[in-house]
N, C-alpha and C positions, 0 to 999 in steps of 0.2 A: 379370728380363726382362719388359718390357711388350710384349705381343703386339699391336703396332699399327704396325709399321714400314712396310708397303706397303699401307695401307688404301685401299679404294675410296672414291669420293666419298661425302659425307653422304647424297645422294639414293639412291645404290646401297645403302648400309648400311640405310637405312630401308626400302627395298623388300625387302631380304632379311631384315630384322629382326635385323641383326647388332649386338651390343654386346660388345666384347672384354674378356676377363677379365684383370685385373692380377695380377701374381705373388703379392703378399701374400694376396689373396683366394683364389687358386688353391691356395696352400700350406695355408691354413686348411682349405679344403674337403677336400684330400687327407688331412689329419690326422684327419678325422672317421670314417674307415673303421675298423670293428672287425677282428677276426682274419680273415685271408684264407687261402684254400687254397694248397697248394704251387704249383699251376698256376692262374694267374689269367687268365681270358678277360675282357678289359676292353673296354667300349664307350664311345666319346666321339663322340656325334652332334651335329653342328654344331660341329666341332672348332676352327674358326678356324685359327690358326697353331700349335695344340698346347699351349697353356699348361697346360691341365688335365691332359692325359696326362703332360706332363713333371713336373708337381707330384706326381702319383700315383707315377710311377716314382722320383722323388727320395725321396719318403717311404718307399717300400718298401726302397730301397737303404740308407737310414739306420737303419731299424728293426731290421735283422738278425733278422727273424722267420723263419717257415717258407717264405716265398715263394721258389720256385726258378725259375719261368718266368712271363713276362708275354706274352700274345698280345693285342696291341691292334688293335681294329677302329675306324677313324675315318671319319666321313662329313663331307664339306665340299663344298658345291655351288658355291662361289665360286672360279673358276679363278685369280683374281688373287692368292690367298694359298696356293695349293697348293705352290709352291716353298718358301715359308717353313715350311709344315707338314712337308714332307718333310725339310727341314734339321733341324727340331726332333726328328723321329723318329730321325735319325742321332745326335743328341746323347743321346737316351734310350738308344740302343743302347750308346753309349760308357759312360754311367753304369752301366748294368746289367753290362757286361763287367767294370768295375772292382770291382763288388760281387759278382761270381760268379753273376749271375742271367741266364738266357737271355731274350732279348727279340726278338720278331718283330712285324711290323705289316702291316696291309693298309689302304691308303687308297682310299676310294670317293668319286668325284666325282658320284655319282648322287644323286637326291632321296630322302632318308631316308624321308619320309612315304609317297611313292608306292611305293617298293620294299618297305618292311616291311609296309605295309598289304596289298599284293598277296600277300606270302608268308604273312601271318597269316590271309588270307581262306579258307585251307584248300582251295585249288584242288587237286583230286586229281592234276592233272598238273604242278603247280608245285613248285618246290623248297621244302623245309622251311625255316622261319626259323632263324637261328642262335640259340644260347643263350649267356648271359654270367653270370659270377660277380660282376661289379662294373660299375657305370656311373657316370661322373662327367661332368656336363653343364652347360653354360650354353646352353640351347636358344634359338633365335631367337624374338622376340616380335613378333607382328603379328596383327591380327584377320583371320579368314578368313570370307568370305561364305558364306551357305547354299548357293549354287550353284557355289562354287569347286571346282576339281579336287582341292584338298587336302581339303576337307570331304567330297566324294564318296568319296575314297579311304579316309578314316578311317571313314566309315559302313560301308564294305565289311568293315572289321575289327571292327565292333561298337562303334565309339567315336563319341560325339556331343559335340563341343566346338567352340568358336568362336574359338580362338586357337592359333597355331602352337606356343607353348610347352607348353600343356596337351596338344596332340596328340602332341608328342614324348614327354612324360612317360608318357602313356597307352600308347604303343607300347613304350617301354623297359620298363615294368613287366611287360609280357607276354613280353618276351624274357629276363627274369631267371630263373635257376634258383631253386627253393625255397631260401631263405636267402641269395639274392643281394642285394647291397647297392647302393643308389642314393644318391648325394650330388648335389644340384642347386642352382643359384642361379636363381631365377625371380622375376617380379613377385609381390607378396603378394596380388594381386587375387583369386586363386582361392580364398582362404580364406573368403570370405563372398559373399552375394548369390545370387539365383536363377540368374544367367547361368552360373555355374560349378557349380551343384548336381550335374548328372549326372557331371561329372568328379570332384568330391569323393567322391560315393558309390562310384564305380568305384575310385578310389585307396584309400580307407579299407577297402574290402572285401578287397583283395589285398595291401596294403602295411602293414607295422607301422611306425608313426611313432616314431622314437627320439629325434630332436633337431630343434629349431628355433632358428635364429639370426636376429636382427633387427639392423638398423643404425639408430643414433640419427639420422643424417642421410640423407635420401633422395638427396643429391647426391654423397656421397663415393665410392660404389663405381664409378660410371661417369661421374665428373666430366668427363673429357676428351671424352666423347661427348655431353655436354649433356643427360643423362637425368635427369628429375625423378621417375621411377617409383620407388615404394617397393619394395625388394627384400628377399627372405629367402633363407636357405640352409637346406635340410633334409636330414636323413639318415633313410632308411627302409630296411626289410628286407622281402624278399618273404615273406609269410606272412599268416595270418588271425587271429592272436591278438595283439591290441593289448597293448602293455606296460602295467604298472600305473602307471609313471611316465614322464614325458618331460622331458628336459633342455631348458631354454630359456635361451639365452645372448644377449648383446647387446654391441655395440661401436659406436664412432663411425664406423667404416669407414676411419679414417685409418691408414695403414700403421704397425704397431708399437704401436698403442694397446691399452689393456687390455681384457680380455674379462671380463664379469661373468656368472655362471651361477646358475641357480636350478633346483630340481627341483619339478615339479608333478604331481599325479595326472592320468592321462590323461583322467579324467572332467571335469577342469577345462579341458582343451584342446578336447575334443569332448563336448558334453553328451549324456547318454544318451538323452533324449527329444526332442532337437532334430531336427525333421523336415527341416530344411535342411542338417544335417551341417556347420554352421559350424565353422571351426577358429579358436579363440580363442588369442591369443598374449600371455599376460602376460609382461612383462619384469621384474617384481619382485613380491615378496610383496604389496605394496599393491594391485596390479592384481587379485590373487586375492581379496583382501578386498573390493575394490570389487564384484566379481562377486557375492559372497555378499550384500552390502548390496542390490544391485539386484535380486537374485533374491527378496528378501523384500518387494519392492514389488508390489502387486497391481492397480494401476490402469493402464488404457490411455488414450490420448488420447480414444478414442471414449466410454469410460465417463465421462470428465470433460466430455463435450460439447464437445470441442475438436478442431479439424482443423488440419493443417499442409499448406501448399501451396507450390509454387515460385513466386517472383515472376512476375507475368504479363507484364510489359513486356520484350519482346525488342527492344532499342534499334535494331538495324540494320533491323528490319522497320518501325519507326515513325520512321525518321530525320527525315522532314520535320516531324514534330510536336514534336521535341525543341528545347528552348531552354536556352542556357547560363545565363541569369538569369531569375528570375520576372518575369512581365509580365501584363498584363490578359488574362484568358481562359486562364491556365495554372494547374496545380495542382502541388504538390510531387512530384518524382520522386526516389526514394531508391536510392542505391547503397551498397555496403560502405564507401566512403570517407566516408559521412555518420555512421558509428558514432563516438561520442565517449564512451568509457567505457560507462556503463550506459544512456545515452540517445542520441537522434539530434541531431546538430548540423546544422541546415539554415537557410538555404542556405549553401553553401560556395563563395563566389565564386572562390577561388583554385584549386579543383579542376579537373582536366581533364575530368571527366565533367559532363554537363548537369545542371542543378538543377531543371528544370521540364519539363512536358509539356502540350501543349494539351489542354483538356477539351472535346471535341466528340464528335459521333456516331461518328467513326472510332475514337477512342481509348477511349471510355467502356467498351467491353467488357473492356478490360485494366486498368481502374482499380477500386479498392475504396472503399466509403464510409468516411469518416473515423471513427476510433474508436481504442481502445487496442489495439495489436497488439504481439506479441513477435516480434522479427526475429532471424534467425541468418544468419551468412555460410555460403554454400555451399562456398566454397573457402578453405582455410587452408594454409599451408606447415607441414610437419612440424616445422620449427624454431620455430614460434610457441609461445608459452607454453601456450596451450590449443588443442585441436582444435575444441572447440565454443565459439563466441563469440556471445553473445546480447545484445541491447539492446532497450529499450522505445521504441515510438513513442507519444507522448502528444499528442493533439490540442490540449491546453491550451498546449503549447509550439510547435506548428506548426499554425496555424489554417488550415483548408481544408475544403471540403465533401467532396472526394474526394482520394485520394492514389494514386500509382503506385509499385509495388515492382518494381525491375528484376530480371531473371532470375537474377542472381547471389546473390539473397537467398531464404531461406525465410521464410514468415510464418505465425504461429499465429493462428487466428481461430475464431469460433463461427458456423458455417453462413454464412460470407461476411461476417460483421459483426465488430465489435471485441469484445474480451473485457472481463469485469468487472475492475476495477482490482486487487483483492486477488489474484485468480487469476492474472492476467498477471504481477504482481510476484513472486508465489510461484514461478511457472514460470521467471521470469528468474533467481532465486536458485538454483533447483535445477539448471538447465542450465549455469550458470556455476560450479558447485561442482567441487572437485577430484575427488570420488568419481565423478561422472558423467564427467568428462574421462578419468579412469583407465579406467573401464569402456569408454568409447567407443573409446579407443585400442587396447584389446585386442580389441574386437569388430569394429572397422572396419579393413579392409586397405588403405585409401587415405585421402588427405587431402581428399577431397570429402565434404561432409556433405549427403546427399540427404534430401528429405522422407521417402522410404521408410525411411531409417535412423532418423529421428526418430520415425516411427510405430511402429517395432519396439521402442523402449525401453519399459521399465516405469516408471511414475510413482507418486509418492505420491498418496494420496487427496485429494479436493478440499478437505476440512476442513484437512488438514495444509498444503497449498499456500496456502490463504487465510490460515491462521494465520501462516505465514512472511511473506506479503505485507503483513499488517497491521502487523508489527513494523518493516518497512522504510519509513521516511518518504520517503527519497530514494534512488534507485538509484546511489549513488556509494560503495558500500562497498569496503573493501580486501578482497583475496582471503581473508585470514585471518578477517575478520569474516563473510564469506559462508560459509566452511567451518564456522565455529563454529555459526552459525545453522542451517544445513542439517543438520549432524551432530546437534545437539540435538533438532531436530524429527523427523528421520527415526528416530533411535533411541528417542525417546520413543514414537513411533507403533508401532515394531517391538518395543518393550520390550527393547532391547538396550543394552549398554554402548557408550559412544562408540567409534568406529572409531579404533584407535591409529595407523593408517597415514596418516590425514589430517594430524596434526601432523608425522609423519615427512616427508611430502612438502613441507609448509610449511617445515620446518627446512632441507630440501635447497634449496628455492628461495631461501631467505634466504642460505644459504652461497654460492650462485652469485651472488646480488646483491652480496654483500660482495666477492667476488673481482673482480667487474666494477668496483666502486667503487675497489678497490685497483689498478686499471689493469693487471691481468694479461691476457695474450693469450688468444685463443680456445681453445687447447689446455689452458689452466689455468682455463677457466670451464665445464668440463663436469661431469657427475655424479661421475665418479671423483675429480677434484680436490676437489670440494665435500665428498664423503664423507671424503676424506683429512683435510681441514681440520677437520671435525667430530670425527673420531677423535682428532686431536692437541689438541683442546680438551676432550676427554672429555665432549662435549655430546650427550646423548640427546634423542630427540624431545620428551619432556615437560620438558626442562630449559630454563629461560630463559637467554638470552645472558649475563645478569649473573652466572650461576653457572659460566661457562666456566673451565676449569682448565688447567694446563700440565704434563701428565704427560710423562715420558720414555718414548718409544715407538719401537720399530723397525718396519720395514715389515710383518713378519708379525703382530705385535700390532695394527697398524693394520687389517689385513685382518680379523683376528678380531673387533675391535671393531665394524667395519662390519657383519659378518654377525650378530653378537649384537644390536646396538642397532637396526639398520635392515633386517635380513632380506635384505640383498644379499650374495651370496657371489661373491667373486672367485677365479678359479682360482689355485693356487699359482704357476703359471708367469707370472703377471702382476706379480710383485713388482718386477722390473726396470722394467717400464713405469710403474708407480706411482711408483717412485723417480725415473726419468729424466724423465717428463712432468709430474709434479706437485711432488714433494718437492725435486728439484734446483732448480727455478725459485723455489720458496718460500724456499730457503736463499739463493740468489743475490740475491733482493730483500729479504733481511733479515727475512722473516716468520717463518722458523724458524731455530733454532740447531742445528748438528750436533755431537753429542758434547759438550755443555756440561759434562757430568760428568767428561770425560776428553778434553781437546782433542788429546792426543797419540795417540789411538786411530787406527789405520790407516783410511783411507777405505773400503777394501774389507773391513773386519772384519765378521764375522757378528754382532758385538755393537754395531754402530752404532745410535745412537738419535737422535731428534730431539725438539725442544721448542719451543713457541711462544715467540717473543721477548717479553720483559716489556712493552715499549711497545706492541707489537701486541696482546697480551692485554688490556692496559688499554683500548685502543681498542675491541676487539670486545665487551667487556663492556658497552659503551654502545650497541650496536646496538639499534635499535627505541625508543630514548629520544629526548627532545628535544635531548640533548647530542650525538647522533651526528654530525650534519652538521658542526658546528664542530670536534669532536674529529677527524673524518676530515681536514678541511682542515689542521689543525695537524700531524697525522701525516704527510700527504703532503708538506707543506712541509719537514719535518725528516727525511724518510726517507733522503735522500742522506747526511746526516751520520751517521745511525744505521748505515747500511750501511758507511760508512767506518770507524766505530769497531769494528764486527763484524769487518771484514776485517783491521783492525790487530791485534785480539786473536787472530784466526785465524793471522795471519802469524807471530806470536810462537812458535807451536808448529811452524812449518815447519822443514824440514831444509835449511840452506843448503849448497850444493855449489859449490866453487871449481873452475872449469875450468882446463886447462893454460894458457890465454891470460890468466888472471887474472879473467875475467868470472865472474859468479855466476848460479846457477839455484836457485830455491827449490822444493823438493819437498814434497809433502803429508806430514803427520806419520806417524810410526810405520811399521809393516809392514817391507818390505824396503828402504825408502829410506835408513836409516842405513847399510846394507850397500852400496847403490849409491854413497853418498857415499865410502865407503872404497875402492871399486873405482876411482873417478875420481881421488881424491886420493892413493892409495897404490899400488894395483896398476898403474895406467897409467904413472905416472912411473918405476916400477921396471922393468917388463917391456916397456914400449913407450915409451921416452923420446922426447919430442917428438911423440908421437901426437896425432892430432886426434879429439876426441870428436864423432862425427857424429850420434849419437842417444842420448837418454835417455828411457825410458818411465816414466810415473807412473800410479798407479791412478786419480788424480783427472783427469789430463790425459795421454792416451796419447802425445801428441807435444809434451811440455813443452819438449823441446829437440831440434831436428832441423836439420842443415845440408844443405838440399836440394841446394845447388850442389855440395858435396863428394860427396854420394851419386850425383848425376847424372854427375859426372865419372868415377865408378867403374862406371857403367852400371847403377845401382841406382835403382829407383823403388818407394817404399813407399806403399801405400794404407791406408785406415782399417780394412779387413777383414783385413789381413795379420797373422799371428801373429809379431810382431817380437820379437827378444830384448830384454832389459832395457837393455843398453848395447851400442853399436857404436863401436869405436875403430879408426881407420886408422893403422897404423904405417908411415908413408911410407918410412922408411929401408929397410925390407925389403919394402915393398908387401904387407903382411899386413892382413887385415880381421879384427879380433878380435870375435867374436860371443859376448857374455857374458851368462849367465843368473844373476841374483842369487836364491839359494834360501834361504828361511827356513822354509817349510812344504811346498812342492811345486815341481815344475818343473825338475829338473836336465836336463842334456843327456844323455838316454839314447839308445838306438839309434834309436827312432822320431823323437825331436826332432832328432837329427843329420840324418836324411834330410829332414825338413821344412825345416830351415835350408839344407841344401844345395840343395834345389829352389827355395826362396825367393830365394836369392842366386846362382842359376845363371849369370846374366849378369855377375857381378862380374869386374872387371879385376884385382882383388887376390886373392891366395890366402886361403882361409878358415881361421881358427883357432877352435876351439870351446872355450869356457871355462865351467866352472861355479864360481861363487863361493859360499862358505859363511861364516857369521860365526864358527863354532867347529868344532873337530874333532868334538864331540859331535853337532852337527847333521849333519855329513858322514856319520857312522857310520850314520845312519838311511837314507841313500841310496846307500851305497857299492856295493851290488849292482846299482844301476840305471845307474851312470855308463857312458857309451859308451866303447868302445876308441877310440884315436886322438883323444883329447880331453884337456883339461887341467883341473886343479882348483886353486883358490886359496882359502886360508883367511885371513880378515881378522885373526884373533888371532895368526897367524904370517905377517905381510905380506911378509917377505923370501924366502919359500919357495914352490915350486910342486910339485905332484904330477902326474906324467905317466902316463897310462894306455896302456902298451904302445906299439907302433909303432917306427919306425926313427929318429925325430927327437924332440927336446924343444922344445916351443913353436914350432911351424912348421906350415905347411899340408902335407897329404898329396897324392899324385898325383891322387886323385879330386876334389880341390877347388882345384886350381891352374889358372889360366887357360891355355888351350892355347898361347897365344903365348909364355908364359914357360917352358913345360916344367917341369923340376925344378930351376930355377936357385936356388931357396931352399935353402941348405945347412943342415947340422946346426948346432945351437947348443948350448952347454952352460953 
């Protein structure tokens, strides 16, 4: 359920700070809670239409732990969605009733901040504030002014903060009992910067941080609301003893995508002697190593004699002085669009931004004297390759007495003048390096790169920077060349071994570049897919592409390789996501072969393995060489024929099934499919002559054969989530619907399964007959005690016989599964 059915206007949403939680995110948040008491007092402040409470309730119902009652308290100030919220609570009540859990709720349409601030202010005559065992929240986000009613209310409760979301969290943490748990999704902005320092100090004093989750894309979580804010999810427990370790996980934000996890010491998340109490969020081991590298650097910009400032030209304030093209009396005006690799490309006539500004008494205070400057973009998207993007302004390439830097740039200078060449180029290499980018991403909670952020970084000494600058003749190096240069000089100056994670990140970027070149879609060009490819090539960070191999690996060994070689740990429950979102597409496009050692192995076998296709292996071994481009072109041109040959070989192992009408269906190899073939070709003609096969399920394709028209005529609709039997046959002569389970290792029609099928086919106009099919008597003996009464058993090795389990009739529907209009017209058969 996406809680957004009766949304207010966008303007109203922004005024209230509303951004609604989608079900996959809500479900993930609910899964983060630890052990809960038998009686759970739950708070959902800013509840919207109840997505988070419903996810929490669903999770409790599925866990079957000690929870016996849930008392939910919900605050929602928007009257437009209170009906939807009330309806969701009724659904929660139903879910709990089915699970044997008592559920009650109280909806409050009052202002959470005003009410709770007043009750926490310890007014002698006021009512005491409530207490809660758990809170799950997506609080509203909006700045609140110093004189606003919200700000005054929070101050009365001893809270000083400038945003609604931190105000909500600060109040909630005061309402939790000791050991109470909080799971929240909020902007990441509170993690750093002086603006949120009082909130961080307050939060870290009373709450133990257990887990942080980040999203690779800042657009995915609230895409429908047009939100570009970077968000995080955190789990914290009321207490004053911070854990020794914190789990940090990450995902793309796309529903069903894989989640990678890593464990870090708390001291790497919040540094012991950090006066600002910044919360650093490394998303991989390489980020942690980047922090160690940066911590070893002892220079500041001030000690280097360098300053950094925001570009002085605010274009809308000097609109009359701007010119689209250079002319007499103007000087260059530089925007981010003038960045061209490592240098400035000016003028840019095709750009929408002006290229020049008048040089006169009005504009001169906003200009700087010509010289060598290092420029960085102030704004980058999270999806860009680097968060920090730096380039050089060289007056030898852009001749002018003065120059203007627009406000979307930062510029490095020496007391308002240009820098010496070697120092500027050394800074250029350092700021464009992977190690700085990794550090900045974990240090900064937003995609804006402010001058203040650049001042807080540690830098190499002047001698090291100038040595790097002298080696670079022209600033047009590839990323790998920059990283090698910076790594060598940094670790020489620090007397360390080269950072092993720089090549790991480089190898990851190369794998994504390859997947892009092979024309895979966005879901197959992410880190998870790239790591999967590297694992199936047995390619470690220090291995060249020419040494790529073709091991046979299943999904679990792939996950193990990624953890060992690249330090990225995926949770065991991400196996299906890796298989469905990466490996499946690689197989379909001919990049991987499935079970080349045994093509007859069942698709759902736990022994399934994958191997890189030989032509693809030969291509990838050429990556990074002069032969890559031509080899790639030849491979892409021949890929369709390669895929056709792979499909032809794969089809040879398929199980051909002839339907009663003479048409054929090809099932995937092995598993229960030979038994399904016997059901259709032997059982059906013998015990349901003239029957129509309405459905056949396959592990590779759940709906490999489905007669929708025939099912619809019987009042049946099947969706992808339904637990459908393996075969459905309509025996029209007696108007019976045979629901057949093919059992080789699990899944007979037992009592529970009979009830499930009865409920699934409740609207059927045909009487239901439940059949379990086995290949041999030996297999049947393993399940004999599980078979449901009033059901049938058929054994393929004795195809002319049936075994009936009790009841008054043989091979026919019973009263509880006969359509009411037919009564008991189906007679006994023998």
